MARRO-232405 format. One record per residue (C-alpha): residue in three letters; x, y, z. Coordinates in steps of 0.25 Angstrom, whole numbers, padded with zeros to 4 digits, always signed. Layout:
<nodes>
ALAXYZ ...
</nodes>
This chain:
<nodes>
MET+0000+0000+0000 TYR+0006+0013-0004 ILE+0001+0025+0004 GLU+0005+0039+0001 LEU+0003+0052+0009 ARG-0008+0056+0000 HIS-0016+0044+0004 LEU-0015+0047+0019 ARG-0019+0062+0016 THR-0031+0056+0008 ILE-0035+0047+0020 ARG-0034+0059+0030 ALA-0042+0069+0021 ILE-0053+0059+0018 HIS-0054+0056+0033 GLN-0054+0071+0037 ALA-0064+0075+0025 GLY-0074+0064+0027 GLY-0075+0062+0012 LEU-0068+0062-0002 ALA-0073+0075-0007 ARG-0068+0084+0005 ALA-0055+0076+0006 ALA-0052+0078-0009 ASP-0053+0093-0006 ILE-0043+0092+0006 LEU-0033+0084-0003 ASN-0035+0094-0014 MET-0039+0083-0024 THR-0051+0078-0031 GLN-0061+0068-0025 SER-0059+0058-0036 ALA-0044+0059-0034 LEU-0046+0057-0020 SER-0055+0044-0022 HIS-0045+0038-0031 GLN-0034+0040-0021 VAL-0042+0034-0010 ALA-0046+0022-0019 ASN-0032+0020-0023 LEU-0028+0020-0008 GLU-0039+0010-0005 ASP-0034+0001-0016 GLN-0020+0001-0010 ALA-0025-0002+0004 GLY-0035-0013-0001 MET-0046-0007+0008 GLU-0055+0005+0009 LEU-0050+0016+0017 PHE-0064+0024+0018 VAL-0078+0019+0021 ARG-0085+0027+0009 ARG-0099+0024+0013 SER-0098+0033+0025 LYS-0099+0048+0025 PRO-0090+0054+0028 MET-0080+0044+0023 ARG-0074+0035+0034 LEU-0061+0028+0034 SER-0061+0013+0034 ALA-0052+0006+0044 ALA-0040+0006+0034 GLY-0043+0021+0031 VAL-0042+0024+0046 ARG-0028+0017+0046 MET-0023+0025+0035 LEU-0029+0038+0041 ARG-0021+0035+0054 ALA-0008+0034+0045 ALA-0012+0047+0038 GLU-0014+0054+0052 ARG+0000+0049+0056 ILE+0008+0051+0044 LEU+0002+0064+0037 PRO+0005+0073+0049 GLU+0019+0069+0049 ILE+0020+0071+0034 GLU+0013+0085+0036 LEU+0023+0089+0047 MET+0035+0085+0038 GLU+0029+0093+0027 GLU+0028+0105+0036 GLU+0042+0103+0041 PHE+0047+0103+0027 ARG+0039+0115+0023 VAL+0046+0123+0035 LEU+0059+0117+0031 ARG+0057+0123+0017 SER+0053+0136+0022 GLY+0066+0136+0031 LYS+0060+0139+0044 THR+0065+0127+0051 GLY+0078+0118+0050 ARG+0090+0114+0058 LEU+0102+0123+0063 HIS+0112+0115+0071 ILE+0124+0123+0073 ALA+0138+0118+0076 ILE+0148+0129+0082 GLU+0163+0128+0080 CYS+0166+0140+0090 HIS+0163+0141+0105 ALA+0161+0156+0104 CYS+0150+0156+0093 PHE+0140+0154+0104 ASP+0141+0168+0107 TRP+0135+0173+0094 LEU+0127+0160+0090 PHE+0117+0160+0101 PRO+0112+0174+0098 VAL+0111+0170+0083 LEU+0103+0157+0087 GLU+0093+0165+0095 LEU+0090+0174+0083 PHE+0089+0162+0074 ARG+0080+0154+0083 ARG+0070+0166+0083 ALA+0070+0166+0068 TRP+0070+0151+0066 PRO+0063+0144+0077 GLU+0061+0131+0070 VAL+0075+0129+0066 ASP+0082+0118+0075 VAL+0094+0125+0081 ASP+0106+0118+0088 ILE+0120+0121+0092 ARG+0132+0111+0092 ALA+0146+0115+0096 GLY+0154+0112+0084 LEU+0167+0110+0092 ALA+0163+0096+0097 PHE+0161+0090+0083 ASP+0165+0093+0068 ALA+0154+0103+0065 LEU+0157+0105+0050 PRO+0155+0089+0047 ALA+0143+0090+0056 LEU+0137+0101+0047 ASN+0139+0092+0034 ARG+0133+0080+0042 GLU+0121+0089+0045 GLU+0123+0087+0060 VAL+0123+0103+0061 ASP+0119+0114+0052 LEU+0128+0125+0054 VAL+0142+0126+0060 ILE+0148+0139+0065 SER+0163+0139+0062 SER+0174+0149+0059 ASP+0182+0139+0051 PRO+0176+0137+0037 VAL+0180+0125+0029 ALA+0176+0120+0015 LEU+0166+0109+0016 PRO+0156+0104+0005 GLY+0142+0108+0008 VAL+0145+0117+0019 THR+0144+0133+0019 PHE+0152+0142+0029 ASN+0143+0154+0030 PRO+0151+0166+0036 LEU+0145+0172+0048 PHE+0154+0183+0053 ASP+0168+0187+0056 TYR+0174+0188+0070 HIS+0187+0191+0077 PRO+0194+0181+0087 MET+0198+0190+0098 PHE+0208+0189+0109 VAL+0202+0190+0123 GLY+0210+0192+0136 SER+0210+0198+0150 ALA+0213+0213+0151 GLN+0225+0209+0159 ASN+0231+0201+0149 PRO+0244+0206+0143 LEU+0238+0205+0129 ALA+0228+0216+0132 THR+0238+0226+0128 LYS+0239+0221+0113 ASP+0230+0225+0102 PHE+0229+0211+0096 ILE+0233+0197+0100 ALA+0243+0189+0092 ALA+0246+0175+0092 GLU+0259+0177+0100 ASP+0251+0184+0111 PHE+0244+0170+0115 ARG+0257+0163+0119 ASP+0256+0168+0133 GLN+0241+0166+0134 ILE+0231+0156+0139 LEU+0222+0154+0128 LEU+0207+0151+0131 THR+0200+0144+0120 TYR+0188+0136+0117 PRO+0190+0121+0119 VAL+0192+0118+0104 SER+0202+0114+0094 ARG+0212+0126+0090 ASP+0207+0126+0075 LYS+0194+0131+0081 LEU+0200+0143+0089 ASP+0202+0156+0081 VAL+0214+0159+0090 PHE+0222+0147+0085 THR+0217+0147+0071 GLU+0219+0162+0069 LEU+0231+0165+0077 LEU+0238+0155+0086 THR+0240+0143+0077 PRO+0245+0151+0064 ALA+0255+0158+0073 LYS+0259+0145+0080 VAL+0256+0151+0094 GLU+0252+0144+0106 PRO+0245+0151+0118 ARG+0251+0148+0132 ALA+0239+0139+0135 GLN+0226+0136+0129 ARG+0214+0134+0138 PRO+0201+0129+0133 VAL+0188+0135+0138 GLU+0174+0131+0134 LEU+0166+0144+0136 THR+0168+0158+0131 ALA+0164+0164+0144 VAL+0174+0156+0152 ILE+0185+0160+0141 LEU+0182+0174+0144 MET+0182+0172+0159 LEU+0195+0166+0159 VAL+0201+0177+0150 GLY+0195+0188+0159 SER+0202+0182+0171 GLY+0215+0181+0163 ARG+0216+0166+0161 GLY+0218+0166+0147 VAL+0215+0173+0133 ALA+0206+0169+0122 VAL+0202+0172+0108 LEU+0187+0173+0105 PRO+0178+0178+0094 ASP+0175+0193+0095 TRP+0160+0191+0097 VAL+0163+0183+0111 LEU+0171+0195+0116 ARG+0162+0206+0112 ASP+0158+0209+0127 LEU+0172+0210+0132 LYS+0176+0223+0125 SER+0171+0231+0137 ASN+0176+0221+0147 ALA+0189+0226+0154 ASP+0193+0212+0158 TYR+0196+0208+0144 ILE+0204+0212+0131 THR+0200+0207+0117 ARG+0210+0209+0106 PRO+0210+0204+0091 LEU+0220+0193+0087 GLY+0231+0199+0078 PRO+0239+0205+0072 GLU+0228+0202+0061 VAL+0214+0203+0067 VAL+0208+0189+0066 THR+0195+0187+0059 LYS+0187+0174+0058 ARG+0174+0171+0052 LEU+0163+0162+0057 TYR+0155+0154+0048 ALA+0142+0145+0049 ALA+0144+0133+0041 THR+0131+0127+0035 ARG+0128+0116+0025 SER+0128+0124+0012 GLU+0113+0121+0009 ASP+0109+0125+0023 ALA+0114+0139+0022 ALA+0102+0145+0014 LYS+0092+0139+0024 PRO+0084+0151+0029 TYR+0087+0148+0044 MET+0101+0145+0041 ALA+0103+0158+0033 HIS+0097+0166+0044 PHE+0106+0159+0055 LEU+0118+0163+0046 LYS+0113+0178+0045 LEU+0111+0178+0060 GLY+0125+0172+0062 ARG+0131+0183+0053 SER+0125+0194+0061 GLU+0123+0192+0075 PRO+0137+0188+0079 VAL+0142+0201+0073 LYS+0133+0208+0083 LEU+0140+0201+0094 GLN+0153+0205+0088 ARG+0149+0220+0089 GLY+0143+0219+0103 
</nodes>
């Protein structure tokens, strides 16, 4: 027996309408076409589905069994069709984000708050990309966007530029380096460098300054939280290099000094890596727009 969705819709419409004429109107077809469809379905079933002698038309025992199937299956199909319609309109979807920098949370949360208000039906989640290979996970569709400052050429992946930032030195106001206009690689030889607990190839101070100059700090101390790094720096227990948006509130704090890395000012660019076909989705495009504008407000204070 070969049952199609139109057969289930027919059974349901005739049951609701109580006759062929009204059911044909509901289904937007002629009464003769509907009668032919019912006869064909009864031939397949090998039994009558309706008691035609009654008014309104009643379902036979076999028809009741098919109606139960229709009432179970059709709402699921209709729900799926509605979900597809919403997906096509771009109002819903999934945005699972992996982050390859600890400090990005400072600007990402305000961006996500604005995004959530505009796209309440999009499923948003955040994963720290430091604990796994974020870009391969993007290709495997385990995540949908990766925040990174290290673009690489990957087929099917687009690195959408967000904004430029300056990695900045931060130290105690009592640190001898407070007298300098900029901080060079050699200045770190006598310093305890506080960093996030990640590999050196993920730290701007190493990739942009220390490793090219082949300079090692006196010691390196990993610290998990930005707030703890700043607390230790303020008490003179080390120095750090952090993005400018993290240090915006320290400009007027007499306990700290901030200086650019030099002699040439270091500038980095942050990217949002997406699968190439996803970048044009309406909600993804809006997230990228927010990711370009909101962090700049933090940088400017």
